[in-house]
C-alpha positions as CSV (number, residue, x, y, z in Angstrom):
1,X,-8.1,-0.4,-13.0
2,X,-10.8,-1.6,-15.3
3,X,-11.7,-5.3,-15.2
4,X,-10.5,-5.8,-18.8
5,X,-7.1,-4.3,-18.0
6,X,-6.8,-6.5,-15.0
7,X,-7.6,-9.6,-17.1
8,X,-5.1,-8.6,-19.8
9,X,-2.5,-7.9,-17.1
10,X,-3.1,-11.4,-15.6
11,X,-2.9,-13.1,-19.0
12,X,0.3,-11.3,-19.9
13,X,1.7,-12.3,-16.5
14,X,0.7,-15.9,-17.0
15,X,2.3,-16.0,-20.5
16,X,5.5,-14.3,-19.3
17,X,5.8,-16.5,-16.2
18,X,5.3,-19.7,-18.3
19,X,7.9,-18.5,-20.9
20,X,10.4,-17.7,-18.1
21,X,9.9,-21.1,-16.6
22,X,10.6,-22.7,-20.0
23,X,13.7,-20.5,-20.6
24,X,15.2,-21.1,-17.1
25,X,15.7,-24.9,-16.7
26,X,14.3,-26.1,-13.4
27,X,12.3,-22.9,-13.1
28,X,8.6,-22.6,-12.8
29,X,6.3,-22.6,-9.8
30,X,3.1,-23.9,-11.2
31,X,0.3,-21.9,-12.8
32,X,-0.4,-19.5,-9.9
33,X,3.3,-19.1,-9.1
34,X,4.1,-18.4,-12.8
35,X,1.4,-15.8,-13.0
36,X,2.8,-14.1,-9.9
37,X,6.3,-14.4,-11.3
38,X,5.2,-12.9,-14.6
39,X,3.5,-10.0,-12.8
40,X,6.5,-9.3,-10.6
41,X,8.7,-9.6,-13.7
42,X,6.6,-7.0,-15.5
43,X,7.2,-4.6,-12.7
44,X,10.9,-5.4,-12.5
45,X,11.3,-4.9,-16.3
46,X,9.2,-1.7,-16.3
47,X,11.5,-0.3,-13.6
48,X,14.9,-1.7,-14.7
49,X,14.9,-1.7,-18.5
50,X,14.4,2.0,-19.1
51,X,17.2,2.7,-16.6
52,X,19.7,0.7,-18.6
53,X,18.5,2.3,-21.9
54,X,16.6,-0.7,-23.3
55,X,13.3,0.1,-24.9
56,X,11.2,-2.6,-26.4
57,X,8.2,-1.6,-28.7
58,X,4.7,-1.1,-27.5
59,X,1.7,-3.3,-27.8
60,X,1.0,-6.6,-26.2
61,X,4.0,-8.4,-27.7
62,X,6.3,-5.7,-26.3
63,X,4.6,-6.0,-22.9
64,X,5.1,-9.8,-23.0
65,X,8.7,-9.5,-24.0
66,X,9.4,-7.0,-21.2
67,X,7.6,-9.2,-18.7
68,X,9.5,-12.3,-19.8
69,X,12.8,-10.4,-19.4
70,X,11.8,-9.3,-16.0
71,X,10.5,-12.7,-15.0
72,X,13.8,-14.4,-16.1
73,X,15.7,-11.9,-13.9
74,X,13.4,-12.6,-11.0
75,X,13.7,-16.3,-11.5
76,X,17.5,-16.1,-11.7
77,X,17.6,-14.1,-8.4
78,X,15.2,-16.6,-6.7
79,X,17.5,-19.4,-7.9
80,X,20.5,-17.7,-6.4
81,X,18.6,-17.2,-3.1
82,X,17.6,-20.9,-3.0
83,X,21.2,-22.0,-3.5
84,X,22.4,-19.9,-0.6
């Protein structure tokens, strides 16, 4: 992975994690936690969304939307685990 791709990946992860923290009340784990949450969310969305037939356009905006959807799913699951 090129350095530029890694930086873009981290920026998209940070944006997606922050947005997911804003969408889910009480969510958010700080800057580093949100970056990790966004990256994990991007992987989850990349795996899950095509399997359910949901395709969001390409480009950086599409990547951010996918990562936010995945991060919200991850944040929801983490919230369920915390309550148990």
